[in-house]
N, C-alpha and C positions, 0 to 999 in steps of 0.2 A: 135266865137264858141269855147266852152271849149274843151280842149283835153280830151281823155279818161283817161289819167293818173291823170289829175287834178280832174276829176269827181270821180274817184276811191278814190283819196286822201280825197276829201270832204266827201264821204260816210264813209270812215274809221274814220275820225274825229268825225262824228256824232255818229257812233257806240261807239267810245271810250267815248264820252261825256255821252251817255245814260248809259253805263256800270258803269262809274264813279259815276254818280248820283244815280244809284241803289245801288251800294256798300256803298256810303255815307249814303243813307237813311236806309239801313240795319244796318249800324254801329250805327247810332243814335238810331234806334228802339231797338237795342240789349243792348246798354250801357247806354242810357240816358232816353229817353221817349218813351212810347208805347201808341198809341191812344186806347181809349176804349169808347164804346157807351153803355149806360145803357139800357138793353133790357127788364127789368122786374121791378116790384114795390116793391121788397123785401127790399130796402133801403129807402123807403119813410119815412119821408119827407126830409131826408138829400139829397137824390138823386132821381130824377124823371125819369120816362121813357122818353128817348130821350135826356138826358144830355150827352154831348160829353166832354170828358176830356183826359188829358195826364197823364199816370202813371209814377211817378218818380221812376226810376229803380236803380239809383246809391245810394240812401239813405241806402238801406238794403244790398247792395252788389249783388253778382251774383252767380247763380247756373244754373243747366241745364234748369230751367224754364225761364231764362232770354232770351234764344234764341227764335227767332220767329218760329212759326209753319206755313209753307206754303204748300198749296196743300196736306194737311194731313200728311206732313212729319215733324217730330220733329227733328230738325237738331242737337240738343244736347242730344238726348235721350240716347246716349251711356253713359252719365255721371249720369244718374238717379240712385239713390240709394246710392250715396256717402254721403248724409246727411251733406254736407258741403257747406258753402258760402264763396266766396272770397270778402274780403274788406267789407266796409259798417258797419252799426250799427244794433243792435237788434231792432226789432219792439217794439213799446210801446203800452201798453193797451190803447184802445180808437182810435187807428189809423184806418182809412178806407183803406183796403188792397185788392189788386187784387192778386189772387193766382190760381194755377191749381188744379182742382178737383182731389183728390187722386185716384179716380177710373177711370173716363173716360177722364180726362185731359182737360175738358172745362174750360175756364177762368171764375172765379166767383169774385164778389166783396162783401165784408162784413166788419163788424166792429170787430176788435180784442178785445176779452173779456177776454180770459184765457191764461196765460203764463205757461210755463213748471213748473209742480209741483203744480199748482193751483187746488183747488177743486171748481167746478162750479155746481150750481143747480138753478132751477127756481121753486119757490113755490108761487102759487096764483098770477102768473104774475110778481112777484118781483124777480129780479136777486140777487143771493147770491154768493159771492166770498170768499172762505175760511170762511164760516159761517157768514159773515158780509153782511147785505143787502145793495144793491146800492139804495139809497133813490130816490123816484120818487115824483116830484111835479106836480100836474095836472095843465095844462094850457089850453088855448082856443082850441077847437077841430080843427082837420085838415079837411078842407073842399075842395073837388075838384068836378069838373063837372062829372056827370055820363054819360060817352060817351066812345066810343072805343078809345084805346090808343096804340100808337106805331105801329111798323110793324106787330105785331101779332094781332092787332085789338081786344084785349080783353078788357072786362069791368072791372073797379076796384071793389074790395070788399068793402062793406060799413057796418058800425055798425047799421045804421038806416035801416028800412025796404026798400026793393028795390025801389029806386026812379024812377020817370019817366025819360025818355031819356032827357038829358039836365038839370036835377035837381041836387040838392046838394047830394053828397056822403060824409057822415060824419064819422070820425073815432076819437076815444078818443086819446088825445095827452098829453104827460107828459115829463118833463125834468128829465133825469136820470143822477145821479152823480156817476162816477166810483171812486175807491179808490185813484187814482192818481190825482183827481180833474177835469178830463175831463167831461164836461157836454154836453149832446146831447139829441135830441128828440127821443122818442119811441112812436109807435102807438099801439093802442089796438082796435081790431075789435070785438072780441068775447072771451068767455071762451073756450079754446081749450086744447087738450092733451099736447101741447107744453108749456102751462102755469104751468104745474106741471111735473117735470122731476125727474129722479134719479140723484144722485150725480155723476158728472164726474171728474175723476182724470186725469189731463192733463199730458201725458207722457213727459219725457225729449225729447227735440228736436222737439216738436210738439206744436201747438197752437189751441185755441178754438175760433171759430167765430160765430157771430150771426148777423142777419139782424135787422135794426131799426124798420122795419114793422113786429113786433114780431109774429103776427098771419098769416103772409103771406110770410114766408121765410123758404126755405130748407137750413138748416145750420148745425152746429156741434151738435145740439140737436138730430139730426136724424142719424140713423145707415147708414153705407156705404153699407149694404146688401139690396137686393131686386131689383125689376124691375126698380124703379126710385130711385137710391141710394141717401141717404143724404150725407152730407159732412163729418161728423165724425171729428176726429182729423186730422189736416193738418200738414204734415212734414215741417220743416223749408225750405227744398230745393224746395218746391212747391211754395213758395212766389215769386211773380213777382215784386211787388213794391207798393208804397204808392200813393193813390189818394189825391192830394193836392188842386186842383182848377178846377172848371168847366170852359171850354172855351166858350161854348155856349150851347143852349138847344133847341131842336126841339119838339114842342108839337104835330106835325102831324105824319103821317105814314112813313116819310122818312126824312133823314137829309137835302137833297137838297131843300126841300120845305121851303125856307127862310121866306116866309110870315107867317109861323107857328112858327117861333123862338120866344122864351120867352125873352123879352128884359130885364127882371129883373134878369137874371141868367148869363149874360156875365161876365166872369172872376170872378165868385163867389167862394170864399174860401170854402173849405169843412171842417166842424167842426166835 
């Protein structure tokens, strides 16, 4: 029979192990990689609802946004407003980036389109950067099943008339080439007010983001004012990290439903 002292010692070692593991996990999450689950279709077809990925945090360095938010507490909120980052490199146009929403602080993921000093405008669905069009080449439409998607169980938006449940949901698809040579897909569902915007001048220390699903993305084209604020310009300090690779992807309503995982998206690079 074990003595009380040995039992207490074993309990203390267990507590130490758990605390150490939590601290190590917190350190990794703060300095290296942060898990992220795609909750919406704003980045289709690059990212699908249910894609699970790790955000590379050390590439861009660190700011208040690098610290985890747990139980509604922003542990590095005291540093907000410094507009500085420690170490790392500047984000590049075309990167897929996770950042904190400038108004309500939720984590968003979009593609970096505008750098400080850039003039950004969308005319007839074509992106213009400093008065130069980012050319689009039409490719085969993006087709997905018309069914409920993800934990929110919402239906996708389609360019074709509403299909029957289980039918094809079709969207126009094109390859867009950014000035630095980054090529990525963009979707077109309909002619919307976001297809024709005013010209935006990106302030110093800020960035301009857009979703690849251009007609279904709340991004920098929309004002930060209102009941459901858009993203507007994103301060450099709000950037969390770069999304480089999908780990796996769950097509169902929850990550743990492994029978719904998409086998063609394991360790898929994000372009």
